[in-house]
C-alpha positions as CSV (number, residue, x, y, z in Angstrom):
1,F,-20.5,9.8,25.4
2,Q,-17.8,7.2,24.5
3,F,-17.1,9.1,21.3
4,V,-16.5,12.3,23.3
5,I,-14.1,10.5,25.6
6,L,-12.3,8.8,22.6
7,F,-12.1,12.2,20.8
8,T,-10.6,13.8,23.9
9,I,-8.0,11.1,24.4
10,I,-6.9,11.3,20.8
11,S,-6.9,15.1,20.8
12,Q,-4.8,15.3,23.9
13,F,-2.3,12.7,22.7
14,G,-2.0,14.5,19.3
15,L,-1.6,18.0,20.9
16,I,1.1,16.8,23.3
17,Q,3.1,14.6,21.0
18,Y,2.8,16.7,17.8
19,G,1.8,20.2,19.0
20,G,5.3,21.4,19.3
21,E,5.8,25.2,19.1
22,F,2.1,25.8,18.3
23,T,0.9,24.4,21.7
24,K,4.3,24.9,23.4
25,T,4.5,21.3,24.4
26,A,7.2,18.7,24.2
27,P,6.5,15.0,23.4
28,L,6.3,12.7,26.4
29,S,8.3,9.5,26.8
30,S,6.5,6.2,27.3
31,E,7.3,6.3,31.0
32,Q,5.8,9.8,31.3
33,W,2.6,8.7,29.5
34,V,2.3,5.7,31.9
35,R,2.7,8.0,34.9
36,T,0.3,10.5,33.5
37,I,-2.4,7.9,32.7
38,G,-1.9,6.3,36.1
39,L,-2.4,9.6,38.0
40,A,-5.4,10.5,35.9
41,S,-7.0,7.1,36.4
42,V,-7.1,7.7,40.2
43,T,-9.4,10.7,39.8
44,L,-12.6,8.9,38.9
45,P,-12.5,6.4,41.8
46,L,-11.4,9.1,44.1
47,G,-14.4,11.2,43.1
48,V,-16.8,8.3,43.8
49,I,-15.2,7.8,47.2
50,M,-15.5,11.5,48.0
51,R,-19.3,11.4,47.3
52,W,-19.7,8.8,50.1
53,F,-18.8,11.4,52.7
54,P,-21.7,13.7,53.4
55,V,-21.0,17.4,53.7
56,K,-23.3,19.7,55.6
57,E,-23.7,23.0,53.7
58,N,-24.7,26.3,55.3
59,M,-26.6,28.4,52.8
60,N,-25.3,31.6,54.4
61,D,-21.9,30.7,53.1
62,F,-23.0,31.1,49.5
63,A,-23.6,34.3,47.6
64,L,-26.4,34.5,45.0
65,V,-25.0,36.0,41.8
66,S,-27.1,37.5,39.1
67,C,-25.7,39.6,36.2
68,G,-22.6,40.5,38.1
69,N,-24.5,41.6,41.3
70,V,-23.7,39.7,44.5
71,I,-26.7,39.2,46.8
72,T,-25.9,38.0,50.3
73,S,-28.3,36.9,52.9
74,K,-26.1,38.2,55.7
75,E,-26.5,41.9,54.8
76,T,-29.8,43.8,55.0
77,N,-30.9,47.2,53.9
78,S,-30.8,49.7,56.7
79,S,-34.1,51.1,55.4
80,S,-36.0,47.9,56.0
81,S,-38.3,47.9,58.9
82,S,-37.3,46.4,62.2
83,S,-40.6,44.6,62.6
84,S,-40.3,41.0,63.7
85,T,-42.9,40.0,61.1
86,S,-41.0,41.1,58.1
87,S,-38.0,39.3,56.8
88,P,-34.7,41.1,56.1
89,T,-34.3,42.4,52.5
90,P,-31.0,41.3,50.9
91,V,-28.6,44.0,49.8
92,V,-27.3,43.9,46.3
93,R,-23.7,44.8,45.9
94,R,-21.9,45.4,42.6
95,E,-18.8,43.2,42.4
96,T,-15.8,45.0,41.0
97,R,-12.2,43.9,40.2
98,S,-11.0,45.4,43.5
99,T,-13.5,43.4,45.5
100,R,-12.6,40.2,43.7
101,K,-8.9,40.9,44.4
102,S,-9.6,41.5,48.0
103,K,-11.5,38.3,48.3
104,K,-8.6,36.3,46.8
105,T,-6.1,37.8,49.3
106,E,-8.3,36.9,52.4
């Protein structure tokens, strides 16, 4: 794990400082590196702190996705029986580009 972190740090430094036109980056000054590292070092402790606060999740807010199909528990087939003993059958919708765009705009 430490090797992966070390490799990532060296790679990022090299790509930023020496990538130039290939990566479309400009070298950072020492002050910019200090600011960047300072901001990045806040993310790990912040992540730990965020885990201390419990979040109640409602499973009806999530969609089950399988092979591009979206299965929602909120929708049911109209052909399913209205008997109180049977559970509703989920509807499978095919997600398309237009439905993805409309979700982003909502």
